[in-house]
N, C-alpha and C positions, 0 to 999 in steps of 0.2 A: 576781372583782372587776370591777365595772363602773366605767368611767371614760371621760372624754372627753379628747382630745388636740388642742390647737390650736397651730399654728405662727404666731406673729405676724410681720408684715412685716420686723421688725428681726432675726428669727432666734430670738427667745426662745420657749421651749416651755412651754406651760401645760397641766397635767394636773389634772383635777378628778374626784374620786370621791365621789358622793353616798352618804352613810350615814345614811338617814333615821331609823334606830333610835337614833342617838346624840343627845347634848345639847351636843356641842362641835364646833368646827371647828379643825383643826390646819393650819398653813401651814408648808411647808418650802421654802426657796430654796437651791439649789446654784449657786454661782458658780464657774466653772472656773478659779480662780486660787488658788494657795496657796504654801507655802514653796518648792515645786519651781520656781516661776517666777522665783526670785530669783537674784542673784549675790552674790559675797562683799561687794560694795560696798553692797548694800541688803538683806542677809539680815535677816529679821525684819519687813520692811515689811508683808507681808500680815497678820500677826498684829497689828501695831500699828494698822494701818488699821481692822481689825475692831473694836478697842477704841474708836477715835476716832469711828466712825459712831454710837456711842451717846452722844456728848458734846453733841450739839445739831444741830438742822436748822433750815432756814428757817421751818418751821411750828412746831417745838417746840424753842426755842433752848437748852434745858438738858437735862442728863441726867435730872433729876428729872421733867421733863415727858414725856420719852419713856417712861420706865419706868412712871410713874403712869397714862399713857394706857391702858396694857394692864392693869396690876395692879389699878387701881381697878375694873376689870370682873370681877375674879376670875381673870384670865388670867396668862400669863407670856410673856416675850419673851427670846430669848437668841441667842447666836451662838458659833461655834467655827471655828478655822482648822486645816486639815489640810495634808497634803503637796500635794494636787492640787485641793482645793476649799476654799472658805470657805462655811460653812453658816449660814443664818439661820432661826430657828424661832419659832413662836408657837402657843399653844393658848388658846382663849378660848371662853366660852359661844357657842353657835351664832349667837345673835341679834346678836353683836357682831363677827363675823368681818371685816366690812368695815373696822372700826376697826383691827384688827391688820394688815390688808393696807395700809392707809393709813400706818401707823407705819413698817413695814418699807420700803415704797416710798419714803417721804420720806427715810429714811436713805440709800437708794441714790441717789436723785435729787439731793438738796440738802443734803449734810452741810456744816456750817460750817467745820470743820477750823481752828479759831482757834488762834493762836499760844499764847495763855495756857493753853488746854486741852491742847495738845500738850506744853507744858513740864511741866504737872502729871502727865499720864499717863506721861511718860517715867520719872518716879520709880517709878510703880506697876509698869510693865513691867520695869524694871531690878530691882526687888525680886523680881518673879516669876522672872526669869532666875537671880538669885542663889539663890533658894529651891530651884530644881531642881538647881543645881550643888552645893548643900550636902547634897542628899539622895542618897546613893549608890545607893539602890534605884531611883531615877529616872535618874540620870546614866549608870549602867552600860548602859542601853538605847541612849543616844546613842553610847557608845563602840563598841558592836557595830555600830551603823548606820554609823559612820565606817569600819569595816573592810569592811562589805558594799558600801558606796558611797563609795569614797575620793574626796576633793576634789570632792564633788557635793552639791547641795542636799538630796538624799534622806538624806544622812548628817549633816546639820546639825540643830541644835535649831530647832524651829519658831519659838520665841520670838525667835530671832536672837542677835546679838552685842551686848553692852553698848555697844561703841564705835559701832556702826551706829545703835542706838536713840538715843543721845545726839545724833547728827548729823542726825536726820530733821527736815525742814522742811515747812511747809504746801504749798509748791510741789511738793516731791518726792512727798508723799502724793497730791496731786491728779493729778499726772502718772501715777503708778502706777495709780490708780483709773481714770483716763480710758482707759488702755491695757488694763488687766487685766480690768476689769468689763465684759466684752463680752456683749451680749445673746445673740449666737449661741452662747455657751458658758454660758448660764444656763438653768436649769430651775426653774420654780416649780410646786409641787404643793399642792393643797388637798383635804382630806378631812373629811367630816362631814355634818351636817344642813344642807345648802345647796342652792341651785339652780345647776346647772353653767353654764347660760347667763349668769346674773347674775354668777357668779364670774369667768368668762372675760372678760366685758365689762369688769368692774371692773379686772382685771389689765391689760387692753389700755389702758384709760384712764389708769392710773397709770404703766405702764412701757413701753407701746408706742411712746412718743415718744423713747425713748433711741436714739441713733444707732448703727447697725451698725458693728462694727470687728472685726478678726481676733483680738484677744486676744494673750496672750504665749505663745509656743511653749515647750514644756518641753525642757530639755536632755536629750539621750539618756543613759540610765543607763550608767555605766562598768562595766568588769570589776571584780570584787572585788580587794581589796588583795593584794599578794604576801605582806606580813607578816600572819600569821594570829592573832597574840596581841597584845592590848593591855591593859595593867594600869595601875592608878593606886593609889599607896600613900596610905592615909587611915586615921587612927586610928579604931577602933570595935570593937564587940563581935562584928560579923559580917563575913563576906566575901560580897559580892554578885557573882554571876557570870551571864553570858549565853553560851550556845552558839548560834551562828546559822549558817544555811545559806541560800543563795539559792534561791528557789523559782520560782513562775510568775506571770505577769500575770493580771489579772482575767478575761480572755477566753480563757485557755488551756484546752484540753480537760482538762488534769489539775487544774484549779482545785478542783473539788468532791472529787476523790480526795484532794487535800491537806487539804481540810476534814475529811474522814472520818479521815484519818491523824492530823491534829492533835487531833481530839476523842478518839480512842483514846489518844493519847500523853499529853496534858496539860491537858485541859479538864475541870474539875470534880473533885469528891471521889471519883468512881468511876474516874478516869483511871489509867492505868498508872503514870505518874510519881508521882501523889499516893499511891497505894497502896504503891508500892515505896519511894520516897524518904522520905516522911513516916511512913506508917503502919507499915511493916515495919522500916525501918532508922533511923527518927527522925533523919534527917540535916538536915531543914529544916522550918521552919514553913510557909513559902510556897514552893511549887514549882509551876510551870505552864508551858505552852507556848502560843504564839499565832502567827498568821500574818498577814501584810499583803500585799495585792495591789494593785499600781498599774497604770497603763495599759500598761506595757511590761515590768514586772519585778515580783518579789515576794520574800518571804523567810519563813522559819520560825525562831522563836527559842524556846529553853528558858531560863527564869529560875529561879534558886534563891538564897535567902539562907541561908547556912550558918555553923556554927562554923568559924573560920578553919582550924584544924588538920585539919578533915575535908573540906576543899575537894577535894583530889585524889580521895578516896573517892567524893565526890558526882559529879564529872565521869565517873569510871569507871562508876558506877551508871547515869548517864544514857545513856552510850554503850552499855551492855548493853541498855537498853530500846530504843534505836535499832536495835541488832542484831536484837532480837526481831522488830521490824517487818519487817526484811529477810528473816530466815531462817525465821520461824514464821508460817504463814498464820493470820490471825485466825479464831477459831472462829465458828460460825454464831450462837450466842447473843450473843456480844459484838458482832458485826456488826449483828444485828437491833436491839440496844439502841442502838448508836451511830447507826444510820440514823434511828431514832425520835427520838433526841436532836437531831440536826441538823434534821430536818423539823419537830419540835415547836417549836424556837426560832422558825422562820419563822411557823408557825401562830399562836403566841402574839403575835408581833410584829405580825401583821396583824389583831389583834383590836380595837385601839384606833385612834382617828383619827391620833394622832401617828405610830404605826408605819406606817400605810397611806400617809400623806403622805411619810414618809421613804423608804419602799420605792419609791413611784412616782418620786420625784425621783432617787433613786440609780440605779435601773434605767435610766431614760431618759438620765441623764447619762453613765453608764459603758458602757451596752450599746445605746443608741439605740432601745431598745424595752423594754416592761415584760413580764417573764416572770412567769407565775403560780406560786403555791405548788405546784400540781399538776405543773407542768412541771419545777420544781426537784426535787420529790419523785421524779419518774420518773428523773431523772439520778442522784439519790442511791441509789435502789433498784437501779440497774443497776451500781453499783460493788461489785466483789467482792474477796475476799481477795488474789487474784493481782494486781489493780490496785494495791492498797496496797503489796504487796511490790515491785512494779516501780518505783513512785515512790520508795520508800525506797532501793532499790538505785541508782536513777539520780541522785537529788538529795541524799540524806543520807549520802553517803560520808564517811568520817572526814577524808580529805585535802581535802574541800571545806568543812570546818567552820571557824568562826572563834570565838575565845574572847575575851571581855572580862571583866575582874574589877576590883573596887574593894574594898580592905580593908587590913588591917595589912601592912606591908612584907614581912615574912617569909612571910606567907601567900600574897600575890599572886606572890611569886617561885617558889612551889611548883606553880603551875598553868600549863598550856600548852595550846594547841590540840591536839585529838586526833590520834593517828596510827593507821594501820590496825590495829595489834595491839590497840588498845583496843576494837575491835569484836568481839573474840572472845566467844563466848557463855559465860555463867557456867555452871559445872558444877553 
């Protein structure tokens, strides 16, 4: 992948990848502020501010003008808030990419943040918070996060608390943005049919004048909770449960071993969890695992939605699959398939302009350099069965597991965090 990298005087990094064979340009901006930068008193500000930036700017005073400026060209513009970053994206026909850049830069430079818009958006975000809290298949993930990261922003809902959202003011949003949207913690990447020099110059003209500032430091991740089970009684036809373990950060040497382990365990319809829990035992319709890696910590979680009375059986079955990772070396055929799976996802991601822009921005933001697909592939190919067993033994011990469950009262009372005897291999 060919690209240019430019460091602007204010600390902002600009990466541009020419892809002359394409007909589009994608833009991705990573701003190094998210829900992790918040406190209990302003939890949800990052997410709310992201919404408000689409409500009007000095150049485009209404939400309709912002969206139409891009959509009228056949393109799209969007944003999302995560734990450690807020991400802005746009994809447009190549000949219009400077318009997309102008739109996003205007949102960053000159949002109006009007009182009347804030009052209206508060109702929208509050409904979003209530929607997630009413959906047990979503809320159970927050419950396990609260166990893994007690009394810490990593354990809170990204959308925040209703009480905080109701109290947000224009001044509070401006102060948070002025502090958190630091150019030195911002990466903007463009990929597609464009001239790198023109693109870099345009970014500098639009955003190079933002003043340098340190940003908001992240609060150090805490130790996991002493209490290892958290349940919530809620009427329904299913019990939703998560089993979680603390893992590794994004730069840890075991990061890609965890990726391989997770793919074997619970990614896709050929994963062990899917084949055992759903296909063989018919315990769940949806069962999968996922991992998250932050700047200094990470975790792996298994989710399943099950018939309430079969919840203990499901937990035991999951733990047997965890035990297999520890006690049985993965076979050569399975490892070859999983390596191709992990590498193939990266290859497919880098086929389009959106994937390339996101890859450049994410790699630069979290690793301070852009690794190639071949470099990652070499790491993946070097991971063997013994590495997977070592990671499972070190991190996925039953006494390090946390369990969260939402469902009927009698059912949630029947489940608890695993104990060592649950790791015994099935006969």
